[in-house]
C-alpha positions in Angstrom: 24.8 -18.9 19.3 24.1 -15.4 20.6 20.9 -13.6 20.1 22.7 -10.9 18.1 24.4 -13.2 15.8 21.0 -15.0 15.3 19.3 -11.7 14.4 22.3 -10.4 12.2 22.4 -13.6 10.3 18.5 -13.8 9.7 18.7 -10.2 8.5 21.6 -10.9 6.1 19.6 -13.8 4.7 16.2 -12.5 4.4 17.6 -9.1 3.0 19.6 -10.8 0.5 17.2 -13.4 -0.9 14.6 -10.9 -0.9 16.4 -8.7 -3.0 17.3 -11.7 -5.3 13.6 -12.7 -5.7 12.7 -9.0 -6.3 15.3 -8.8 -9.2 14.2 -12.1 -10.7 10.6 -11.0 -11.1 11.5 -7.6 -12.3 13.4 -9.2 -15.3 10.0 -10.7 -16.5 8.3 -7.1 -16.1 6.7 -7.5 -12.9 7.1 -5.3 -9.7 9.7 -6.4 -7.3 7.1 -6.5 -4.5 5.6 -9.7 -6.4 9.0 -11.5 -5.9 9.1 -10.4 -2.4 5.7 -12.0 -1.5 6.8 -15.2 -3.5 9.8 -15.4 -1.2 7.6 -15.0 1.8 5.4 -17.7 0.7 8.2 -20.3 0.0 9.9 -19.2 3.6 6.4 -20.2 5.1 6.3 -23.3 3.2 9.9 -24.3 4.0 9.3 -23.6 7.7 6.3 -25.7 7.8 7.9 -28.5 5.9 10.7 -28.4 8.5 8.0 -28.7 11.1 8.8 -25.1 12.3 6.0 -22.9 12.6 7.8 -19.7 13.0 11.2 -18.2 13.9 12.1 -18.1 17.8 9.8 -16.0 19.5 12.4 -13.1 20.6 13.8 -13.2 16.9 10.5 -13.1 15.2 9.4 -10.0 17.3 12.5 -8.3 16.5 12.3 -9.0 12.8 8.6 -7.8 12.6 9.6 -4.7 14.6 12.2 -3.9 12.0 9.7 -4.5 9.3 7.1 -2.3 10.7 9.7 0.5 11.2 10.4 -0.1 7.2 6.7 0.3 6.6 6.3 3.2 8.7 9.1 5.0 6.7 7.9 3.7 3.4 4.4 5.2 4.1 5.8 8.7 5.3 7.8 8.8 1.7 4.6 7.9 0.0 2.5 10.4 1.6 5.4 13.1 0.9 5.3 12.1 -2.8 1.3 12.1 -2.9 1.0 15.6 -1.5 2.2 17.5 -4.4 -0.5 16.1 -6.6 -3.1 17.0 -4.3 -3.5 20.5 -6.0 -7.0 22.0 -6.6 -6.3 21.9 -10.4 -5.1 18.4 -10.6 -7.7 17.0 -8.3 -10.7 18.8 -10.2 -9.5 17.3 -13.4 -9.3 14.0 -11.9 -12.3 13.8 -9.7 -14.8 12.4 -12.0 -12.4 9.4 -13.3 -11.5 9.0 -9.7 -15.0 8.8 -8.6 -15.7 6.1 -10.9 -12.5 4.3 -9.8 -13.3 4.4 -6.3 -17.1 4.4 -5.9 -17.9 1.4 -8.3 -15.3 -0.9 -6.6 -16.3 0.2 -3.1 -19.9 -0.4 -3.7 -19.3 -3.9 -5.4 -16.8 -4.7 -2.5 -19.5 -3.8 0.0 -22.1 -6.2 -1.6 -19.6 -8.9 -1.8 -18.6 -8.3 2.0 -22.2 -8.9 3.1 -21.9 -12.2 1.3 -18.7 -13.2 3.1 -19.1 -11.5 6.6 -20.6 -14.7 7.9 -17.2 -16.6 7.4 -14.5 -13.8 7.7 -15.8 -10.9 9.9 -14.2 -11.5 13.5 -14.8 -7.9 14.4 -18.3 -7.6 13.3 -20.1 -7.3 10.0 -20.2 -3.3 9.9 -16.4 -3.1 10.3 -15.5 -6.1 7.9 -17.8 -4.4 5.3 -16.5 -1.1 5.4 -13.0 -2.4 5.3 -13.5 -4.5 2.4 -15.3 -1.8 0.1 -12.3 0.5 1.0 -9.9 -2.3 0.0 -11.6 -2.8 -3.2 -11.1 1.0 -3.9 -7.4 0.9 -3.6 -4.8 1.8 -6.3 -1.1 1.1 -5.4 0.3 4.6 -6.0 3.9 3.7 -5.6 3.7 0.8 -8.1 1.7 2.9 -10.5 4.4 5.5 -10.5 7.2 2.9 -11.0 5.2 1.5 -13.9 4.6 5.1 -15.5 8.3 5.9 -15.1 9.2 2.5 -16.9 6.9 3.3 -19.9 7.6 7.0 -20.0 4.1 8.1 -19.0 4.9 10.4 -16.2 4.9 13.4 -18.5 1.7 12.7 -20.4 -1.8 13.6 -19.6 -2.8 9.7 -19.1 -0.2 9.1 -16.5 -0.6 12.3 -14.5 -4.4 11.8 -14.5 -3.9 8.2 -13.4 -1.6 9.5 -10.6 -3.9 12.2 -9.3 -6.8 9.8 -9.4 -4.6 7.2 -7.4 -4.0 9.9 -5.0 -7.7 10.6 -4.1 -8.7 7.1 -3.9 -5.8 6.1 -1.7 -6.3 9.1 0.8 -9.9 8.3 0.9 -9.1 4.5 1.6 -6.9 5.6 4.6 -9.6 7.8 5.8 -12.2 4.8 5.8 -9.3 2.7 7.6 -9.0 5.3 10.2 -12.5 5.1 10.8 -12.8 1.4 10.9 -9.8 1.2 13.6 -11.6 3.9 15.6 -14.9 2.0 15.4 -13.2 -1.2 17.0 -12.7 0.3 20.3 -16.4 1.4 21.1 -17.0 3.3 24.3 -13.8 1.7 26.2 -11.4 3.7 24.1 -13.2 6.8 23.4 -11.0 9.1 25.4 -7.8 7.8 23.4 -9.6 8.7 20.3 -9.9 12.3 21.5 -6.2 12.3 21.0 -6.6 12.6 17.3 -7.6 16.1 17.3 -4.3 17.5 18.7 -2.5 14.9 16.5 -4.0 16.3 13.4 -3.4 19.8 14.5 0.3 19.1 15.2 0.7 17.3 11.9 -1.0 20.5 10.1 1.8 22.5 11.4 4.2 20.7 9.3 2.5 21.8 6.2 3.3 25.6 6.9 6.1 27.0 4.6 8.5 27.7 7.5 8.9 24.1 8.3 10.0 23.5 4.8 12.4 26.4 5.2 13.8 24.9 8.2 14.4 21.4 6.8 16.0 22.7 3.5 18.6 24.4 5.7 19.8 21.2 7.4 22.7 19.3 6.2 21.8 15.7 4.7 22.3 13.7 7.8 20.5 16.2 9.9 17.5 16.5 7.7 17.2 12.6 7.1 17.1 12.5 11.0 14.5 15.0 11.3 12.4 13.3 8.7 12.7 10.0 10.4 11.7 11.4 13.6 8.6 13.1 12.5 7.5 9.7 10.7 8.3 7.7 13.8 6.5 10.3 16.0 3.4 10.4 13.8 3.2 6.7 13.7 3.6 6.6 17.5 0.8 9.1 18.0 -1.8 7.2 16.0 -0.7 4.0 17.5 -1.4 5.3 21.0 -4.5 6.7 19.9 -5.7 3.4 19.1 -5.1 3.4 15.3 -2.3 1.9 13.3 1.0 3.5 13.2 0.9 3.6 9.5 -1.8 6.1 9.4 0.2 8.4 11.4 3.2 8.0 9.2 1.0 8.5 5.9 -0.4 11.7 7.5 2.9 13.3 8.4 4.1 12.4 5.1 1.2 14.3 3.3 1.9 17.3 5.9 5.5 17.5 5.1 5.1 17.0 1.2 2.8 20.1 1.0 5.9 22.3 1.4 8.1 21.9 -1.7 11.1 22.9 0.2 10.7 19.8 2.4 10.3 17.4 -0.4 14.1 16.9 -1.0 14.7 16.2 3.0 11.9 13.7 2.7 13.6 11.9 -0.2 16.6 11.3 1.9 14.4 8.9 3.9 13.8 6.6 0.8 16.9 4.7 0.8 16.4 3.5 4.4 12.7 2.6 3.8 13.6 0.8 0.5 16.1 -1.2 2.7 13.7 -2.5 5.2 10.2 -2.4 3.8 10.9 -5.5 1.6 11.1 -7.4 4.9 7.5 -6.3 5.6 6.1 -7.8 2.2 8.2 -11.0 3.0 6.1 -11.3 6.3 3.0 -10.6 4.3 3.8 -13.7 2.2 4.6 -15.8 5.4 1.4 -15.0 6.7 -0.6 -16.5 3.8 -1.6 -19.8 4.9 -2.0 -21.8 1.6 -3.7 -24.6 3.6 -6.6 -22.6 4.0 -7.6 -22.9 0.2 -10.4 -25.4 0.6 -13.2 -25.3 -1.9 -15.3 -22.6 -0.5 -12.2 -20.4 -0.1 -11.2 -20.9 -3.6 -14.7 -20.0 -4.8 -14.6 -17.0 -2.8 -11.1 -15.9 -3.9 -12.3 -16.1 -7.4 -15.0 -13.9 -6.5 -12.7 -11.3 -4.8 -10.5 -11.2 -8.1 -13.7 -11.2 -10.2 -15.1 -8.3 -8.5 -11.9 -6.5 -7.8 -11.2 -6.4 -11.5 -14.9 -5.6 -12.6 -15.3 -3.0 -10.1 -11.9 -1.3 -10.5 -11.5 -1.7 -14.4 -15.0 -1.1 -15.2 -15.7 1.8 -12.8 -12.4 3.5 -14.1 -13.3 3.0 -17.7 -16.9 4.5 -16.9 -15.5 7.5 -15.0 -13.0 8.3 -17.8 -15.7 8.1 -20.4 -18.0 10.3 -18.5 -15.1 12.7 -18.3 -15.1 12.6 -22.0 -11.9 10.6 -22.5 -11.7 8.5 -26.0 -12.2 4.8 -25.6 -8.3 4.1 -25.8 -7.1 6.7 -23.1 -10.0 5.3 -21.1 -8.8 2.1 -21.1 -5.3 2.9 -20.5 -6.6 4.7 -17.3 -8.6 1.6 -16.2 -5.8 -0.7 -16.5 -3.5 1.6 -14.7 -6.0 2.2 -11.9 -6.5 -1.7 -11.5 -2.9 -1.8 -10.2 -3.3 -2.9 -6.5 0.3 -3.9 -5.6 2.1 -2.6 -2.5 -0.8 -0.5 -1.2 -3.4 -3.2 -1.1 -0.9 -5.5 0.7 -0.2 -3.0 3.4 -4.0 -2.1 3.6 -5.0 -5.7 4.0 -2.1 -6.6 6.4 -3.1 -3.7 8.7 -6.9 -5.1 8.6 -5.4 -8.6 9.8 -3.5 -7.0 12.6 -6.4 -5.1 13.6 -8.7 -8.2 13.8 -11.1 -6.8 11.1 -10.6 -9.7 8.8 -9.5 -13.2 9.3 -6.5 -15.0 7.7 -8.5 -16.8 5.2 -10.0 -13.3 3.6 -6.5 -12.0 4.1 -5.0 -14.9 1.9 -7.8 -14.3 -0.8 -6.9 -10.4 -0.7 -3.2 -11.1 -1.3 -4.1 -13.4 -4.1 -6.1 -10.8 -5.6 -3.5 -7.9 -5.2 -0.9 -10.1 -7.2 -3.1 -11.1 -9.9 -4.4 -7.5 -10.5 -0.8 -6.2 -10.2 0.6 -8.6 -12.5 -2.2 -7.9 -15.1 -1.0 -4.4 -15.6 2.0 -4.9 -17.9 0.4 -7.0 -20.4 -2.8 -4.8 -20.4 -0.6 -1.7 -21.1 1.3 -3.6 -23.9 -1.8 -4.5 -25.6 -3.0 -0.9 -25.3 0.2 0.5 -27.1 2.3 1.4 -23.9 5.3 -1.1 -24.0 7.9 -0.6 -21.2 11.0 1.3 -22.0 12.7 -2.0 -21.3 11.0 -3.9 -24.1 12.2 -1.0 -26.3 15.6 -0.2 -25.1 16.6 -3.7 -23.8 17.1 -2.2 -20.3 16.3 -3.9 -17.1 13.1 -3.0 -15.5 13.9 -2.1 -11.8 
């Protein structure tokens, strides 16, 4: 069989089954990413049972590259969607709840990381502690937006406050990730990090109104090509500077989204990103090594889940109450902010690829992301925000 036939057959199988598993879990009210991770887990177990550690080297590399391109486009789209929320009025209204939702889980994550560093910090304690704290502070903006849309909460104050707070916490988390990535190189790569200055200046140019006007005048295919080019260029720039390509893609998305005229062209990238990014989450699931779950790791994973829920839910509720929200809206806000989902999975995958965390801690964090995401729907149902699917018998997509 030729390499091309093998690649096309593999993509057909992976993309088809990924969509099937994603569709199955949405029928029980869970985000599609949960099904994609489960498929990745089953794929890894199947390959192991067959005595196959992975795909053939060239095929594995090609599929992983396609998945990484999907991730770059996905984070570009997320940045573009986050940018309009980063207005002074919205950020001011959300800053106190967002501080509670970020500072408390970050602090508890740092304390937990000090305990775990001896077993799970291949790149050193400082980088591991900062990364783990930032990972605990993550809220999954894309999953949160989908949940709010499903429950008719995008237009009410609870939903908008949660989206604004998630935007703040996620931007801060990616800044921390950039600091972690930069700290890994030490003096040997200091000159490559100097490239960040012109990269940021170039990205800032995209936020000017003239760029939005230029993008808005282009036809659909030309506009989509421009956006993909910008996303890939931003990812390549930060990758060459020693940071992860996802950071550059996210920053270029934020810049493009600052111009309202460029938002529609940026949305043209969504179908392509939606097609290929599930491959990335299949790879996330496949990297989870269930054989690592010995007794110590089970204890550590339980501690990770407990700290994640206590820190995020408790901190969010505290921040909302300090901001004078009544108890029920504060609890709704806390339940929404506890959603980790896709953003957490991307974040910990980047940490694994950078060598900041080891495979065992990665496995525990993936388990935490799935559990906290699965909690959101039932919690909102208990708090009086059932999904429209439950009320109108429509399918949750």
